[in-house]
C-alpha positions as CSV (number, residue, x, y, z in Angstrom):
1,X,-5.7,-51.8,-246.3
2,X,-6.6,-54.3,-248.9
3,X,-4.6,-57.1,-250.4
4,X,-3.1,-56.2,-253.9
5,X,-0.8,-59.2,-254.5
6,X,-0.6,-62.7,-253.0
7,X,1.6,-65.3,-254.7
8,X,4.5,-67.5,-253.7
9,X,7.6,-68.7,-255.4
10,X,11.2,-67.9,-256.1
11,X,11.8,-64.1,-256.3
12,X,15.3,-64.0,-257.8
13,X,17.4,-66.9,-259.1
14,X,21.1,-66.9,-258.2
15,X,23.9,-68.6,-260.0
16,X,27.5,-69.0,-259.3
17,X,30.3,-70.4,-261.4
18,X,34.1,-70.6,-260.8
19,X,36.3,-69.0,-263.4
20,X,40.0,-69.7,-263.7
21,X,42.1,-66.7,-264.6
22,X,45.2,-66.7,-266.8
23,X,47.4,-66.1,-263.8
24,X,46.1,-69.2,-262.0
25,X,43.8,-67.5,-259.6
26,X,40.2,-68.6,-259.3
27,X,37.3,-66.1,-259.2
28,X,33.6,-66.8,-258.3
29,X,31.2,-65.1,-260.7
30,X,27.8,-64.5,-259.3
31,X,24.7,-63.8,-261.3
32,X,21.2,-62.7,-260.2
33,X,18.2,-63.0,-262.5
34,X,14.7,-61.8,-261.6
35,X,11.9,-64.3,-262.1
36,X,8.4,-63.9,-263.4
37,X,7.2,-63.4,-259.8
38,X,9.4,-60.4,-259.4
39,X,8.0,-58.8,-262.6
40,X,4.4,-59.5,-261.5
41,X,5.0,-57.9,-258.1
42,X,6.6,-54.9,-259.7
43,X,3.6,-54.3,-261.9
44,X,1.1,-54.9,-259.1
45,X,2.7,-52.2,-256.8
46,X,3.6,-49.7,-259.5
47,X,2.5,-46.2,-258.4
48,X,0.9,-47.3,-255.2
49,X,1.8,-46.8,-251.5
50,X,2.3,-50.3,-250.2
51,X,3.6,-52.3,-247.3
52,X,5.4,-55.4,-248.4
53,X,5.8,-58.3,-246.0
54,X,7.9,-61.4,-247.0
55,X,7.7,-64.8,-245.4
56,X,10.2,-67.6,-246.1
57,X,8.6,-70.9,-247.1
58,X,10.1,-74.1,-245.9
């Protein structure tokens, strides 16, 4: 096996916001947005058989 991709950073950015509804209830709206790192990884592994290992950085 050889290394194809080695970078670090935030993979997906999450956002939450509270929305008040007309009936008085509150709803949490969650949003996920892929970052540039996600797109780079996607292009690097496209069409290849790979094993992906992910480590959490402190």
